[in-house]
Structure formats: structure tokens, C-alpha cells
C-alpha positions, 0 to 999 in steps of 0.5 A: 500500500505504501509503495503504491502511494509513494509511486503515485505521489512520485508520478504526480510530482513528476507530472506537475514538474514537467507540466510547469517546465513545458508551460514555462518554455512556451511562455518563452517562445511567444512572439512578444517574449522573443521580441523582448529578449532580442531587444535586451540583446540589441541594448547589450550589444549597443552597450558593448559597441559604445564601450569599444568605441570609447576605448578606441578613441582613448587609445587614439587620443594617447597615441596622438599625444605620443606622436605629437610629443615625439615629433615636437608638435606641442609647441605653444601657438601664438594667440595673436596670429590669425587661423587660416582655414586649411582647403584641400588642393585639387588637380587642375581638370583636364582640358576636354572638360567643360568650364563647369568643372574648371570653376568648382569652388573648394570644398567640392562635394560631388555626392550631393543627393539633393541634386537628384530630386 
């Protein structure tokens, strides 16, 4: 009699445990739950990417300071001197091109998407 009661109770407990585990897994696989999990992982990945970018920027600043010190670029600048803007130097266009290409002003951005509209 006790043996039957023990096995009946053990079977009922195993059934309850299995049912609870299956229901928990089903809730994890709902579209809302999957979307929340994906959003959480995207946020974590974004934080890791931001940390990586900050580490890279810190390393760049440190290396630039090392190079500036090694090359002697840390000399004080006279505040009375005017600051001259630096423009890229463009080569003269070939002779076969029209006057439009010769009269471009610097800086020139050939990839202006507003020209297409």
C-alpha cells in the first residue's frame, strides 16, 4: 500500500514538474517574449559597442599625444596669429572638360543627393 502511494505521489510530482517546465518554455517562445529578448540583446550589444568605441577613442588620443610629443608638435601657438582655414588642393581638370569643372569652389562635394530631386 505504501509502495503504491509513494509511486503515485512521485508520478504526480513528476507530472506537475514537467507541466510547469513545458508551460515556462512555451511562454518563452511567444512572439512578445522573443521580441523582448531580442531587444534586450540589442541593448547589451549597443552598450558593448559604445564601450569599444570609447576605448578606441581613448587609445587614439593617447597615441596622438605620444606622436605629437615625439615630433615636437606640442609647441605653444601664438594667440595673436590669425587662423587660416586649410582647404584640399585640387588638381587642374583635363583640357577636354567643360568650364563647369574648372570653376568649382573648394571644398567640393560631388555626392550631393539633393541634386537628384
